[in-house]
Backbone bond lengths (Angstrom), bond angles and torsions (degrees), N, CA, C in turn:
res aa  C-N    CA-C-N  psi(-1)  N-CA   C-N-CA  omega(-1)  CA-C   N-CA-C  phi
1 X - - - 1.458 - - 1.527 109.22 -
2 X 1.291 115.86 152.08 1.466 120.57 -177.71 1.526 111.75 -113.66
3 X 1.324 117.50 37.18 1.468 121.38 -177.86 1.522 112.04 -57.87
4 X 1.328 116.90 -32.45 1.458 120.16 -179.28 1.530 112.68 -69.25
5 X 1.314 117.35 -15.02 1.464 121.20 179.44 1.527 112.82 -95.63
6 X 1.323 118.29 -16.72 1.466 121.13 -176.49 1.527 113.69 -54.96
7 X 1.351 119.61 -44.45 1.476 118.20 -178.98 1.532 113.47 -61.65
8 X 1.324 117.45 -15.45 1.467 120.47 178.89 1.519 112.39 -82.19
9 X 1.325 117.42 -12.19 1.471 119.34 -179.42 1.526 109.39 -74.29
10 X 1.329 115.66 153.54 1.461 120.37 -179.24 1.529 111.40 -61.77
11 X 1.326 117.05 -40.50 1.463 120.66 -177.18 1.516 111.45 -65.77
12 X 1.315 117.46 -51.38 1.469 120.81 -178.65 1.523 110.15 -64.80
13 X 1.330 117.64 -39.11 1.459 121.09 176.94 1.525 111.55 -61.93
14 X 1.331 116.80 -42.26 1.467 120.94 179.17 1.521 110.72 -65.72
15 X 1.321 117.29 -43.15 1.459 121.05 178.75 1.527 110.07 -61.99
16 X 1.318 117.71 -42.19 1.470 121.49 179.13 1.526 110.81 -61.98
17 X 1.346 117.13 -41.31 1.466 120.16 179.24 1.524 111.51 -66.74
18 X 1.325 117.38 -41.08 1.468 120.74 178.61 1.528 110.07 -64.95
19 X 1.339 116.89 -44.97 1.468 120.07 179.25 1.524 111.20 -62.31
20 X 1.333 117.37 -40.37 1.466 120.44 178.97 1.527 110.67 -64.26
21 X 1.326 117.16 -42.28 1.467 120.62 178.80 1.524 110.65 -65.05
22 X 1.327 117.29 -42.60 1.466 121.06 179.40 1.526 110.83 -65.16
23 X 1.319 116.31 -43.23 1.466 120.47 179.02 1.519 110.82 -62.20
24 X 1.329 117.21 -43.06 1.459 121.17 177.98 1.518 111.81 -62.04
25 X 1.334 116.30 -41.57 1.469 120.32 179.13 1.527 110.84 -65.32
26 X 1.318 116.62 -40.04 1.472 120.41 178.64 1.531 109.88 -65.08
27 X 1.339 116.27 -44.42 1.475 119.87 177.27 1.523 111.09 -57.41
28 X 1.337 116.72 -49.40 1.462 120.46 -179.13 1.527 111.48 -61.45
29 X 1.320 116.37 -40.94 1.458 120.45 -179.88 1.530 111.17 -63.83
30 X 1.336 116.57 -46.57 1.462 119.76 -179.97 1.528 111.18 -67.01
31 X 1.335 117.70 -37.96 1.472 120.11 175.54 1.521 110.29 -62.28
32 X 1.328 117.20 -38.19 1.452 121.55 178.08 1.522 112.79 -64.11
33 X 1.333 115.98 -22.25 1.467 120.79 177.39 1.530 111.00 -99.20
34 X 1.348 115.95 16.71 1.467 123.79 177.34 1.521 114.65 65.92
35 X 1.332 117.71 27.92 1.458 120.56 171.93 1.520 108.62 -83.25
36 X 1.311 116.89 146.74 1.461 122.98 177.02 1.520 107.54 -108.38
37 X 1.319 116.34 124.79 1.462 121.49 178.68 1.526 108.19 -77.37
38 X 1.329 116.90 120.15 1.463 120.79 -179.71 1.526 109.67 -114.75
39 X 1.312 114.84 151.53 1.458 122.21 177.24 1.522 107.21 -111.48
40 X 1.302 116.90 111.69 1.459 121.23 -178.61 1.528 109.73 -86.95
41 X 1.333 117.52 158.88 1.462 120.70 -178.32 1.528 112.64 -61.71
42 X 1.304 114.92 145.66 1.462 120.74 174.01 1.522 109.29 -99.41
43 X 1.333 116.12 -32.83 1.461 122.09 178.55 1.521 107.83 -104.81
44 X 1.325 116.22 131.72 1.459 120.86 -177.59 1.523 110.56 -138.89
45 X 1.315 116.48 161.99 1.461 121.28 177.40 1.520 111.28 -103.05
46 X 1.325 117.44 -1.08 1.460 119.34 -176.18 1.524 111.69 -135.95
47 X 1.312 114.46 160.54 1.456 122.23 176.88 1.523 107.87 -80.19
48 X 1.314 117.55 113.70 1.464 121.50 -172.83 1.516 114.02 -64.31
49 X 1.308 117.87 -43.24 1.453 119.62 -170.73 1.522 113.27 -129.83
50 X 1.313 117.28 21.07 1.454 119.76 -179.66 1.517 112.57 64.00
51 X 1.319 116.65 33.27 1.461 120.81 -176.26 1.522 112.09 -71.12
52 X 1.311 117.10 -15.53 1.460 120.20 177.69 1.509 113.37 90.76
53 X 1.313 118.27 -70.13 1.459 122.09 -177.75 1.521 109.73 -83.89
54 X 1.347 115.85 117.83 1.460 119.58 179.48 1.516 109.23 -114.39
55 X 1.316 116.51 150.94 1.443 122.90 -178.97 1.526 108.93 -98.51
56 X 1.327 116.84 98.09 1.454 121.31 -178.69 1.517 111.56 -72.00
57 X 1.331 116.16 145.86 1.458 121.27 176.68 1.522 108.88 -129.55
58 X 1.303 115.39 153.56 1.458 120.61 178.48 1.514 109.44 -129.65
59 X 1.320 114.96 160.59 1.462 121.07 -179.91 1.518 109.33 -114.47
60 X 1.299 116.21 125.81 1.454 120.85 176.71 1.519 109.56 -68.99
61 X 1.323 116.93 130.16 1.455 121.44 177.64 1.520 114.09 84.57
62 X 1.330 118.36 0.72 1.463 121.33 179.41 1.524 110.43 -120.21
63 X 1.305 116.89 35.71 1.462 122.45 -176.01 1.520 111.80 56.18
64 X 1.317 117.08 25.95 1.448 122.03 175.52 1.512 115.96 79.83
65 X 1.329 119.12 -2.32 1.457 120.19 -177.02 1.523 111.01 -127.17
66 X 1.323 115.63 144.43 1.454 121.70 171.44 1.523 107.49 -88.20
67 X 1.289 118.21 136.53 1.461 123.00 174.75 1.524 113.11 56.12
68 X 1.338 117.24 27.09 1.455 121.44 176.04 1.514 115.62 71.80
69 X 1.316 118.25 17.03 1.468 120.70 178.70 1.524 109.86 -147.47
70 X 1.322 117.38 159.87 1.468 119.32 177.40 1.528 110.49 -60.51
71 X 1.320 116.60 141.72 1.459 120.75 -179.72 1.522 110.21 -131.97
72 X 1.321 114.77 158.40 1.453 121.34 -174.26 1.521 109.89 -140.57
73 X 1.336 115.70 159.48 1.455 119.80 169.32 1.517 106.63 -75.15
74 X 1.299 116.42 135.87 1.459 119.32 -177.58 1.520 110.62 -64.40
75 X 1.307 115.70 145.79 1.449 121.17 -180.00 1.522 110.11 -84.14
76 X 1.347 116.55 -30.42 1.457 119.54 -176.74 1.521 110.70 -157.93
77 X 1.318 116.09 132.79 1.457 120.41 173.38 1.517 112.02 -82.73
78 X 1.326 116.84 -8.88 1.460 120.64 -176.15 1.526 112.70 -62.74
79 X 1.330 117.24 -39.94 1.463 119.84 179.98 1.527 110.07 -61.99
80 X 1.325 117.06 -42.94 1.459 120.98 177.68 1.531 110.50 -65.20
81 X 1.331 116.78 -38.18 1.465 120.66 178.66 1.524 110.73 -62.81
82 X 1.316 117.24 -37.14 1.465 120.19 178.64 1.524 110.86 -64.99
83 X 1.352 116.50 -37.64 1.473 119.25 177.43 1.527 110.71 -66.74
84 X 1.339 116.23 -41.47 1.470 120.10 176.56 1.523 110.58 -62.16
85 X 1.338 116.83 -40.69 1.461 120.76 -178.82 1.525 111.01 -63.26
86 X 1.330 117.02 -35.78 1.468 119.60 177.51 1.527 110.62 -64.48
87 X 1.335 116.79 -33.58 1.461 120.81 -177.88 1.530 112.85 -87.70
88 X 1.332 117.37 -37.39 1.465 121.27 -172.11 1.525 113.67 -112.59
89 X 1.287 118.54 -1.76 1.472 126.42 179.82 1.521 114.15 74.99
90 X 1.319 118.96 -66.41 1.465 120.73 -174.22 1.520 109.56 -118.74
91 X 1.319 116.56 110.97 1.456 121.33 179.77 1.524 109.88 -131.29
92 X 1.317 115.42 159.41 1.462 119.47 174.16 1.517 109.07 -142.33
93 X 1.324 114.33 150.57 1.465 122.95 172.53 1.510 105.74 -113.15
94 X 1.291 117.57 135.34 1.457 119.99 177.42 1.520 108.64 -124.40
95 X 1.311 115.72 99.27 1.466 121.05 174.43 1.513 106.40 -100.64
96 X 1.318 116.75 -96.00 1.458 119.47 174.79 1.517 110.83 -101.09
97 X 1.331 116.49 -14.90 1.464 120.48 175.81 1.516 107.90 -147.26
98 X 1.327 118.19 151.48 1.453 119.93 -179.46 1.523 111.14 -70.76
99 X 1.320 115.78 143.56 1.469 120.30 176.69 1.515 108.72 -138.23
100 X 1.342 117.38 75.07 1.454 120.04 -177.66 1.526 111.69 -68.92
101 X 1.341 116.04 148.12 1.457 122.62 177.02 1.512 107.65 -129.60
102 X 1.296 115.67 132.52 1.445 121.66 -178.98 1.519 107.46 -128.21
103 X 1.344 117.32 123.77 1.466 118.90 -178.50 1.513 111.13 -88.02
């Protein structure tokens, strides 16, 4: 497969530039409305929303566990965003789409 060459194509390069410009504009707009961009955890020790199926991860060379306990990929950053919103009032997460939270 030539996945490593795709970003060199004109189409993928153009899409990346448009997405970067759109993301920057969204960031500036949300900052202008006093939103704080927060980065929620990706690795967690608990099930965020009772989703049931969790994606366990292990660490090579660390007896298979991070921080001495089983760890998982988080199911949702939204729960963490709600906690940030309670503390900071206006927060947003920007993954592939904006998800502002206002308390």
